[in-house]
DOPAMI-885468 format. One line per field, with one value per residue (C-alpha): residue number from 1; residue in three letters; z negated, x, y. Coordinates in steps of 0.1 Angstrom, whole numbers, plus 5000, padded with zeros to 4 digits. Example, Ala and Ser with C-alpha at 12.3 -4.5 7.8 and 13.67 -1.06 7.14 Angstrom:
i <- 1  2
aa <- ALA  SER
w <- 4922  4929
u <- 5123  5137
v <- 4955  4989
END
This chain:
i <- 1  2  3  4  5  6  7  8  9  10  11  12  13  14  15  16  17  18  19  20  21  22  23  24  25  26  27  28  29  30  31  32  33  34  35  36  37  38  39  40  41  42  43  44  45  46  47  48  49  50  51  52  53  54  55  56  57  58  59  60  61  62  63  64  65  66  67  68  69  70  71  72  73  74  75  76  77  78  79  80  81  82  83  84  85  86  87  88  89  90  91  92  93  94  95  96  97  98  99  100  101  102  103  104  105  106  107  108  109  110  111  112  113  114  115  116  117  118  119  120  121  122  123  124  125  126  127  128  129  130  131  132  133  134  135  136  137  138  139  140  141  142  143  144  145  146  147  148  149  150  151  152  153  154  155  156  157  158  159  160  161  162  163  164  165  166  167  168  169  170  171  172  173  174  175  176  177  178  179  180  181  182  183  184  185  186  187  188  189  190  191  192  193  194  195  196  197  198  199  200  201  202  203  204  205  206  207  208  209  210  211  212  213  214  215  216  217  218  219  220  221  222  223  224  225  226  227  228  229  230  231  232  233  234  235  236  237  238  239  240  241  242  243  244  245  246  247  248  249  250  251  252  253  254  255  256  257  258  259  260  261  262  263  264  265  266  267  268  269  270  271  272  273  274  275  276  277  278  279  280  281  282  283  284  285  286  287  288  289  290  291  292  293  294  295  296  297  298  299  300  301  302  303  304  305  306  307  308  309  310  311  312  313  314  315  316  317  318  319  320  321  322  323  324  325  326  327  328  329  330  331  332  333  334  335  336  337  338  339  340  341  342  343  344  345  346  347  348  349  350  351  352  353  354  355  356  357  358  359  360  361  362  363  364  365  366  367  368  369  370  371  372  373  374  375  376  377  378  379  380  381  382  383  384  385  386  387  388  389  390  391  392  393  394  395  396  397  398  399  400  401  402  403  404  405  406  407  408  409  410  411  412  413  414  415  416  417  418  419  420  421  422  423  424  425  426  427  428  429  430  431  432  433  434  435  436  437  438  439  440  441  442  443  444  445  446  447  448  449  450  451  452  453  454  455  456  457  458  459  460  461  462  463  464  465  466  467  468  469  470  471  472  473  474  475  476  477  478  479  480  481  482  483  484  485  486  487  488  489  490  491  492  493  494  495  496  497  498  499  500  501  502  503  504  505  506  507  508  509  510  511  512  513  514  515  516  517  518  519  520  521  522  523  524  525  526  527  528  529  530  531  532  533  534  535  536  537  538  539  540  541  542  543  544  545  546  547  548  549  550  551  552  553  554  555  556  557  558  559  560  561  562  563  564  565  566  567  568  569  570  571  572  573  574  575  576  577  578  579  580  581  582  583  584  585  586  587  588  589  590  591  592  593  594  595  596  597  598  599  600  601  602  603  604  605  606  607  608  609  610  611  612  613  614  615  616  617  618  619  620  621  622  623  624  625  626  627  628  629  630  631  632  633  634  635  636  637  638  639  640  641  642  643  644  645  646  647  648
aa <- MET  THR  ALA  GLY  ASP  GLY  ARG  ASP  CYS  GLU  ALA  VAL  GLY  ARG  MET  PRO  ARG  ARG  VAL  VAL  VAL  ALA  MET  ARG  LEU  ARG  GLY  LEU  PRO  SER  SER  PRO  THR  ARG  ASN  THR  THR  SER  THR  ARG  HIS  PHE  ALA  VAL  GLU  PRO  ARG  ARG  ARG  LEU  LYS  ARG  ARG  PRO  ARG  LEU  MET  GLY  THR  ASN  ASP  SER  ARG  ALA  ARG  PRO  CYS  GLN  VAL  ARG  GLY  GLN  GLN  THR  VAL  ALA  CYS  ARG  VAL  CYS  CYS  LEU  ILE  ILE  ALA  MET  ALA  TRP  VAL  GLY  CYS  ARG  SER  GLY  ASP  THR  PRO  ARG  THR  PRO  GLU  THR  PRO  ALA  GLU  PRO  LEU  ARG  PHE  PRO  ALA  ILE  ALA  ALA  TRP  HIS  LEU  ASP  ALA  ILE  ARG  ALA  PRO  ARG  ASP  ILE  THR  PRO  ASP  PRO  ALA  ARG  GLU  PRO  ILE  VAL  VAL  ALA  ILE  VAL  ASP  ASP  ALA  MET  ARG  LEU  SER  HIS  ARG  GLU  LEU  GLN  PRO  PHE  ILE  TRP  LYS  ASN  PRO  GLY  GLU  ILE  PRO  SER  ASN  ARG  ILE  ASP  ASP  ASP  GLY  ASN  GLY  TYR  VAL  ASP  ASP  VAL  HIS  GLY  TRP  ASP  VAL  SER  ASP  GLY  ASP  PRO  ALA  VAL  VAL  PRO  PRO  PRO  ASP  ARG  LEU  ALA  GLU  PHE  TYR  HIS  GLY  THR  HIS  LEU  ALA  GLY  ILE  VAL  THR  ARG  ILE  LEU  HIS  ALA  ALA  TYR  GLY  ASP  ALA  SER  PRO  THR  LEU  ILE  ARG  ILE  MET  PRO  VAL  LYS  ALA  LEU  ALA  ASP  GLU  ALA  SER  GLN  THR  TYR  ILE  LYS  ASP  GLY  TYR  GLU  GLY  VAL  ARG  TYR  ALA  VAL  ARG  ALA  GLY  ALA  ASP  ILE  VAL  LEU  CYS  ALA  TRP  GLY  VAL  GLY  HIS  ILE  SER  PRO  ALA  GLU  SER  ALA  VAL  LEU  ARG  GLU  ALA  HIS  GLU  ARG  GLY  VAL  LEU  VAL  VAL  ALA  SER  ALA  GLY  ASN  PHE  ALA  GLU  GLY  ARG  ALA  GLN  PHE  PRO  ALA  ALA  TYR  GLU  PRO  VAL  LEU  ALA  VAL  ALA  ALA  LEU  ASP  ARG  ASP  SER  ARG  LYS  THR  ARG  GLU  SER  ASN  TYR  GLY  ALA  PHE  VAL  ASP  LEU  SER  ALA  PRO  GLY  THR  LYS  ILE  LEU  SER  ALA  ASP  VAL  ARG  SER  ASP  SER  ASP  HIS  GLN  GLU  ARG  GLU  GLY  THR  SER  GLN  SER  ALA  ALA  MET  VAL  ALA  ALA  ALA  ALA  ALA  ILE  VAL  LYS  LEU  GLN  HIS  PRO  SER  TYR  SER  ASN  GLU  GLN  VAL  MET  ASP  CYS  LEU  LYS  GLN  SER  ALA  ARG  SER  ILE  ASP  GLY  LEU  ASN  ARG  ARG  GLU  MET  THR  ALA  LYS  LEU  GLY  ALA  GLY  ALA  LEU  ASN  ILE  GLU  ALA  ALA  VAL  ASP  CYS  ARG  LEU  PHE  ASP  GLU  GLN  GLY  THR  GLU  GLN  ARG  ARG  LEU  ARG  ASN  PRO  GLN  GLY  TYR  VAL  ARG  TYR  ALA  LYS  ARG  SER  SER  GLY  PHE  ALA  ALA  TRP  THR  ILE  GLU  PRO  GLU  GLY  ALA  PHE  LYS  GLY  LEU  ARG  PHE  TRP  MET  ARG  SER  MET  HIS  GLY  GLU  SER  GLY  GLN  SER  ILE  ILE  ARG  LEU  TYR  SER  GLU  ARG  ALA  LEU  VAL  ALA  ARG  HIS  PRO  LEU  ASP  GLU  LEU  PRO  GLU  SER  LEU  TYR  VAL  ALA  GLY  THR  LYS  ALA  ARG  VAL  VAL  PHE  GLU  PRO  LYS  GLY  ALA  ASP  LYS  GLN  LEU  GLU  TRP  LEU  LEU  GLU  TYR  ARG  ALA  GLU  PRO  ILE  ASP  PHE  ARG  SER  LEU  HIS  CYS  GLY  GLY  THR  GLN  ARG  LEU  SER  VAL  PRO  GLY  VAL  LEU  GLU  ASP  GLY  SER  GLY  PRO  GLU  ASP  TYR  SER  ALA  GLU  VAL  ASP  CYS  LYS  TRP  LEU  ILE  THR  ALA  PRO  GLU  GLY  LYS  LEU  ILE  HIS  PHE  LYS  PHE  SER  GLU  PHE  ASP  THR  GLU  PRO  ARG  THR  ASP  MET  LEU  TYR  PHE  PHE  ASP  GLY  SER  GLY  THR  HIS  GLU  ASN  ILE  MET  ALA  ILE  PHE  THR  GLY  PRO  ASP  VAL  PRO  PRO  GLU  LEU  THR  THR  TRP  HIS  ASN  GLN  ALA  LEU  VAL  TRP  PHE  VAL  THR  ASN  GLY  GLU  LYS  GLN  GLU  LYS  GLY  TRP  ARG  ALA  GLU  TYR  ARG  PHE  VAL  ASP  PRO
w <- 6073  6099  6120  6118  6083  6073  6062  6070  6086  6051  6019  5997  5967  5966  5981  5988  5994  6019  6045  6082  6097  6116  6137  6150  6161  6147  6134  6099  6072  6055  6025  5994  5971  5942  5930  5969  6000  6037  6048  6083  6087  6093  6108  6103  6104  6137  6140  6131  6152  6130  6131  6134  6148  6127  6113  6099  6062  6046  6051  6057  6080  6116  6119  6104  6121  6159  6161  6161  6179  6182  6175  6206  6200  6220  6243  6215  6196  6211  6220  6188  6173  6199  6189  6153  6170  6184  6152  6132  6132  6109  6114  6109  6124  6110  6073  6047  6016  5992  5952  5922  5918  5950  5960  5969  6002  5999  5986  6021  6021  6055  6067  6070  6063  6028  6027  5988  5978  5979  5974  5940  5935  5933  5925  5947  5935  5897  5867  5845  5802  5815  5779  5785  5790  5814  5814  5820  5846  5835  5869  5855  5887  5909  5922  5938  5963  5946  5973  5994  6001  5983  5953  5948  5929  5906  5893  5853  5843  5806  5794  5769  5794  5810  5850  5855  5826  5815  5780  5759  5752  5736  5718  5737  5739  5777  5794  5819  5817  5837  5860  5844  5834  5853  5827  5847  5856  5829  5846  5856  5898  5897  5934  5956  5970  6003  6019  6007  6014  6027  5996  5971  5982  5960  5933  5954  5973  5942  5928  5964  5952  5921  5934  5963  5936  5915  5947  5955  5919  5912  5949  5949  5910  5900  5901  5871  5854  5860  5859  5876  5852  5873  5854  5873  5859  5890  5891  5926  5935  5922  5941  5936  5933  5908  5879  5853  5830  5828  5791  5788  5810  5792  5760  5780  5789  5759  5740  5764  5759  5784  5781  5801  5817  5850  5849  5884  5880  5855  5840  5833  5800  5770  5745  5708  5719  5743  5728  5702  5732  5738  5702  5699  5727  5717  5676  5694  5714  5754  5775  5794  5830  5841  5875  5875  5898  5930  5926  5935  5900  5869  5850  5828  5839  5817  5798  5818  5790  5765  5747  5744  5782  5809  5830  5869  5893  5935  5962  5993  6010  6003  5969  5964  5953  5972  5981  5963  5936  5900  5877  5847  5811  5806  5832  5821  5854  5891  5918  5958  5967  6005  6034  6011  6028  6011  6002  6029  6009  6048  6047  6034  6050  6067  6052  6046  6047  6016  5996  5967  5922  5921  5943  5922  5892  5905  5913  5881  5864  5878  5868  5831  5842  5850  5827  5795  5816  5812  5779  5759  5725  5739  5722  5745  5732  5742  5781  5783  5769  5791  5824  5814  5806  5840  5861  5889  5889  5915  5897  5923  5952  5943  5943  5913  5900  5895  5872  5842  5857  5874  5839  5835  5875  5903  5891  5893  5883  5886  5866  5840  5841  5836  5802  5778  5751  5731  5740  5711  5731  5754  5760  5748  5774  5759  5790  5799  5832  5827  5819  5792  5775  5748  5722  5703  5676  5665  5637  5661  5665  5638  5629  5650  5680  5703  5728  5761  5775  5806  5835  5866  5873  5848  5821  5788  5765  5753  5726  5703  5673  5655  5677  5644  5621  5603  5574  5548  5562  5529  5535  5571  5588  5630  5645  5677  5696  5727  5755  5729  5695  5665  5667  5639  5609  5591  5570  5585  5564  5568  5599  5609  5626  5659  5665  5699  5718  5742  5775  5801  5778  5743  5719  5697  5669  5643  5612  5592  5556  5528  5557  5558  5588  5594  5605  5639  5647  5682  5689  5721  5738  5765  5791  5781  5816  5825  5835  5865  5875  5847  5851  5869  5865  5852  5839  5846  5836  5838  5847  5849  5856  5887  5897  5914  5918  5926  5924  5892  5913  5919  5935  5935  5950  5935  5920  5931  5922  5908  5899  5891  5893  5887  5876  5889  5876  5890  5877  5887  5919  5933  5953  5950  5978  5983  6005  6009  6011  6008  6017  6023  6015  6032  6066  6060  6023  6001  6006  5984  5978  5981  5964  5959  5925  5890  5903  5927  5937  5954  5987  6003  6015  6028  6031  6038  6046  6063  6068  6078  6053  6058  6068  6042  6025  6004  5984  5989  5951  5927  5919  5929  5918  5932  5937  5946  5945  5962  5966  5957  5996  6000  5986  5997  5985  5975  5977  5959  5966  5951  5947  5934  5933  5959  5970  5990
u <- 4881  4889  4861  4855  4859  4826  4826  4794  4803  4797  4809  4795  4782  4817  4818  4848  4850  4869  4873  4893  4882  4906  4889  4908  4891  4901  4885  4865  4880  4879  4853  4864  4848  4832  4799  4786  4798  4795  4778  4760  4750  4719  4703  4665  4661  4652  4672  4651  4651  4663  4653  4680  4720  4740  4770  4801  4807  4798  4815  4811  4842  4836  4868  4863  4833  4842  4806  4796  4802  4781  4749  4757  4764  4796  4808  4837  4809  4780  4818  4831  4795  4789  4822  4810  4780  4799  4827  4798  4758  4745  4763  4738  4755  4728  4729  4727  4745  4724  4725  4700  4698  4682  4654  4636  4621  4588  4600  4600  4608  4612  4598  4631  4633  4630  4624  4632  4600  4578  4603  4601  4565  4574  4537  4521  4506  4499  4493  4514  4509  4505  4522  4552  4589  4608  4630  4663  4683  4726  4744  4777  4799  4823  4803  4766  4757  4732  4724  4703  4670  4661  4679  4680  4650  4658  4691  4693  4699  4712  4686  4711  4737  4739  4756  4790  4792  4830  4811  4805  4766  4753  4781  4782  4828  4816  4820  4793  4779  4747  4743  4762  4800  4831  4846  4879  4887  4873  4850  4812  4819  4801  4802  4822  4858  4847  4881  4874  4838  4842  4857  4836  4800  4790  4763  4750  4735  4729  4704  4684  4677  4660  4645  4627  4610  4600  4582  4567  4550  4542  4548  4554  4550  4579  4610  4585  4590  4625  4659  4688  4721  4752  4781  4813  4841  4867  4895  4888  4930  4922  4943  4919  4884  4874  4857  4889  4865  4835  4828  4841  4814  4789  4791  4792  4753  4746  4751  4736  4705  4702  4675  4685  4726  4734  4765  4769  4808  4829  4854  4862  4867  4862  4879  4868  4865  4844  4823  4815  4802  4778  4769  4764  4743  4721  4718  4711  4680  4692  4689  4720  4712  4743  4756  4765  4795  4807  4827  4809  4820  4801  4824  4809  4814  4816  4798  4773  4775  4778  4746  4724  4732  4710  4730  4714  4724  4717  4692  4682  4653  4644  4649  4683  4716  4736  4770  4788  4772  4782  4761  4762  4739  4750  4728  4688  4675  4679  4671  4672  4705  4712  4713  4695  4693  4692  4706  4743  4768  4780  4747  4720  4692  4709  4708  4736  4728  4751  4749  4761  4749  4754  4721  4702  4713  4699  4666  4661  4671  4644  4619  4628  4623  4587  4581  4591  4564  4542  4548  4563  4561  4581  4619  4646  4647  4601  4613  4638  4617  4588  4608  4619  4589  4572  4600  4591  4609  4634  4648  4631  4640  4682  4706  4710  4736  4728  4696  4687  4723  4696  4685  4644  4639  4638  4623  4585  4578  4541  4536  4561  4542  4509  4531  4507  4541  4527  4496  4471  4444  4460  4464  4487  4508  4506  4525  4561  4578  4609  4640  4649  4612  4593  4568  4545  4524  4501  4475  4449  4454  4441  4446  4468  4483  4504  4532  4548  4576  4587  4611  4620  4648  4675  4692  4705  4680  4662  4671  4652  4657  4639  4637  4622  4590  4569  4542  4540  4540  4525  4537  4529  4550  4567  4571  4593  4585  4604  4586  4587  4586  4596  4624  4623  4603  4605  4585  4585  4608  4628  4642  4678  4699  4685  4672  4673  4656  4666  4653  4631  4600  4597  4560  4558  4532  4526  4502  4492  4490  4485  4499  4485  4473  4502  4516  4532  4571  4586  4604  4631  4635  4668  4675  4711  4725  4744  4781  4781  4815  4829  4791  4804  4843  4869  4900  4931  4926  4956  4955  4981  4962  4948  4907  4882  4887  4852  4839  4815  4784  4770  4737  4737  4753  4783  4783  4795  4830  4846  4885  4889  4922  4938  4972  4981  5009  5025  5052  5085  5096  5057  5034  4998  4972  4945  4913  4882  4844  4825  4832  4813  4821  4816  4836  4868  4853  4850  4888  4908  4946  4968  5000  5034  5037  5025  5011  4999  5036  5047  5048  5004  5003  4969  4944  4904  4873  4838  4819  4841  4855  4893  4922  4939  4962  5000  5018  5054  5063  5048  5030  5005  4979  4944  4928  4892  4880  4845  4832  4799  4774  4764  4771  4770  4775  4808  4833  4843  4877  4892  4934  4964  4997  5018  5053  5073
v <- 7279  7254  7242  7200  7191  7189  7228  7251  7286  7302  7308  7275  7298  7315  7346  7364  7405  7404  7370  7367  7338  7317  7282  7253  7223  7188  7157  7153  7136  7110  7103  7089  7068  7075  7052  7058  7043  7048  7084  7092  7131  7147  7180  7178  7213  7232  7267  7301  7329  7355  7391  7405  7393  7365  7373  7349  7353  7378  7409  7446  7450  7451  7442  7405  7404  7384  7374  7407  7439  7472  7447  7428  7389  7384  7355  7350  7342  7322  7305  7301  7288  7261  7242  7248  7224  7206  7196  7190  7189  7212  7249  7278  7309  7324  7312  7338  7321  7322  7319  7308  7344  7348  7353  7313  7307  7286  7253  7225  7193  7185  7148  7130  7087  7086  7044  7049  7069  7041  7011  7029  7040  7072  7088  7115  7145  7143  7168  7173  7184  7228  7236  7210  7237  7225  7191  7198  7174  7173  7160  7155  7158  7169  7201  7212  7235  7254  7273  7243  7246  7218  7224  7262  7269  7240  7250  7263  7290  7298  7319  7333  7345  7372  7371  7380  7400  7385  7379  7348  7364  7332  7323  7290  7292  7295  7334  7336  7296  7312  7280  7256  7252  7236  7216  7211  7241  7264  7287  7291  7284  7246  7250  7230  7245  7256  7239  7205  7199  7171  7151  7173  7164  7142  7160  7181  7139  7129  7164  7161  7126  7140  7172  7154  7131  7156  7176  7137  7134  7180  7193  7237  7235  7210  7236  7254  7213  7204  7222  7208  7214  7216  7203  7201  7174  7172  7201  7220  7213  7175  7148  7131  7128  7104  7122  7126  7148  7134  7129  7168  7175  7155  7169  7203  7194  7182  7208  7237  7222  7186  7162  7136  7132  7116  7102  7085  7075  7049  7033  6995  7013  7038  7051  7060  7099  7094  7073  7102  7116  7090  7088  7128  7131  7099  7117  7148  7127  7130  7096  7093  7074  7058  7036  7003  7006  7001  6965  6936  6924  6913  6938  6969  7003  7026  7049  7027  6995  7017  7006  7039  7043  7029  7018  7012  6988  6993  6976  6968  6973  6934  6945  6924  6933  6948  6940  6962  6967  6955  6933  6921  6915  6951  6963  6976  6985  6984  7009  7013  7019  7017  7046  7073  7103  7134  7169  7178  7195  7210  7235  7248  7231  7193  7162  7133  7091  7076  7041  7032  7030  7065  7072  7048  7054  7096  7081  7065  7096  7111  7088  7100  7130  7122  7100  7125  7150  7131  7119  7150  7132  7102  7101  7094  7056  7057  7069  7045  7017  7024  7021  6989  6976  6985  6975  6946  6915  6909  6876  6856  6877  6868  6845  6829  6842  6868  6858  6883  6902  6932  6953  6943  6946  6970  7004  7013  7046  7047  7018  7036  7072  7043  7027  7013  7006  7032  7043  7033  7032  7008  6972  6954  6930  6895  6879  6895  6882  6905  6890  6923  6935  6942  6933  6955  6953  6983  6990  6992  6952  6930  6898  6867  6878  6861  6866  6843  6857  6838  6855  6843  6820  6802  6811  6802  6816  6848  6869  6890  6918  6941  6977  6993  6988  7015  7006  6981  6947  6930  6889  6885  6860  6861  6827  6815  6790  6777  6759  6727  6736  6760  6777  6802  6812  6845  6867  6903  6918  6893  6888  6883  6904  6886  6858  6835  6808  6783  6772  6799  6800  6816  6821  6851  6843  6872  6863  6896  6890  6915  6942  6978  6998  7019  6988  6985  6972  6972  6941  6936  6908  6900  6866  6854  6850  6815  6821  6801  6811  6780  6762  6734  6734  6766  6768  6748  6709  6687  6653  6621  6592  6582  6597  6616  6650  6672  6702  6686  6709  6671  6672  6707  6733  6747  6780  6817  6827  6803  6796  6767  6746  6710  6699  6666  6655  6619  6594  6603  6587  6588  6608  6615  6609  6624  6611  6628  6614  6646  6682  6710  6746  6780  6781  6805  6821  6791  6772  6740  6748  6723  6740  6719  6717  6735  6773  6792  6805  6768  6761  6755  6720  6727  6748  6726  6748  6740  6714  6684  6659  6666  6642  6621  6643  6631  6652  6660  6657  6637  6676  6692  6720  6716  6754  6759  6791  6807  6838  6853  6853  6813  6784  6746  6712  6709  6684  6651  6632  6598  6604  6573  6574  6562  6554  6580
END
């Protein structure tokens, strides 16, 4: 075991019978990226005065105990521990490795900078249903430090399995899966390999986010209300730290009895077999929460983009999408994802600061557990519905290109706990402002009912579809209006698969006729986003006569992530002359390229960027490709140029 590589001076839950420790100092290795980015390390708990002398590791062989000789701490030990302390923050020479079987110390959550608790409106000191069974949250990830003080009391224990008897007591096909399972290595060791702690940090950090939110809500009673099921889906010897066996881990979690499964990983495609795993989870009533990805693009990631899965994007302190977070119509909800301090894998008491949609998804998983605890009768779909319906609208705080691409809004746990969507005694919302949400009519309603849906920002329109309906509708009619006119009128029991209202405002009107008193229905809606990349220009336009060339935005700013081309061909023997009248782009970022020929592989004649009108340009030959490309950060007024064909 080496010092300085992000490891602790203990065996992290894997206790060999005999260990000889050699230490040398070297630099910290870089941490790999999953759906998490940068890191900082913190030790927030002061060293404790021990009643007995510390010793390294867990061995009875005095020859392997350089820190204790005849009951006296040696100079070598003090130097050794000083070196370790210099190599990384938080090594505890007195820490004794613990497992979930070790009697738990009093539950302590040190006061750390957890700004996200306020941002997500984490409830405090609420009372759950006393007869409620604990909610099991499975975290399918790289590994988990079971002995961390903020995790140990919460770790799930398989009630049908006897520890370490090498027998599959519950007959589920997994021997000794007492505290979860390693689906990659095929064994019950879900802790990180002790020589790779700097790489296998992810699951521990996410688990700490979940337990801290639950502890804020329920205090010392929280370990009796929630259990964390560790599912390791990364082999100890894996050369890359992407979660290769994630779907197999989801399958194990679902069949082992998880209520909620957290998947803070993803890829841009999904196979039929992987879809079947998620479908099984949905059919068994398990809510899967997944991160949207950290590629700063609108491309869907799976499992997040699979329909029954709750997909989560990341926000900064100002409720704006983080630079790295993915976005798109597949996102259901957003939550904080910057500078999130949580449990550190390197010791039982340290914390580390990380960023990404992984951390955002962990918060939503914790929120789902709280909603389920407060509403035990709710299905996984109803839990998701309450989380979305109660979200705080944020489209007005983000740039226009993000409208309807960050889900229903920002996570608001207090409002989700107070969800009235399915409460028979509650008051229905008649004016809805989120880009995703629900219209519900229940048997307590009487007579004519109307709802107005008017989300913030610019989007194409609103699409509606019936999620569920119970009871006899009789001759009841539902009508949909745009801001100006009637769009659709249908008998309630003859609604098409979906209904679309163009524009940014819709009105739903329901007229019950001959319906029984048990009638209730739930209509879901989503704002359909605009693809701003092709709003003003797109693809490749082919031009062969003189004219005007422009970005197409007119008096508005051009769009983000534009990729537009114009291929101009003059008659043989002619050249193309450009003269600009307007030019304003983000300097050194949004570029206008001129290529000598028909493609981007040709020689570049000129690149223009910035706020100044460029000089006139004459091409080298009779053909030129003009390419305008922008990023997603800042947009300006754009450009305009006249072009004509001239003699050489």
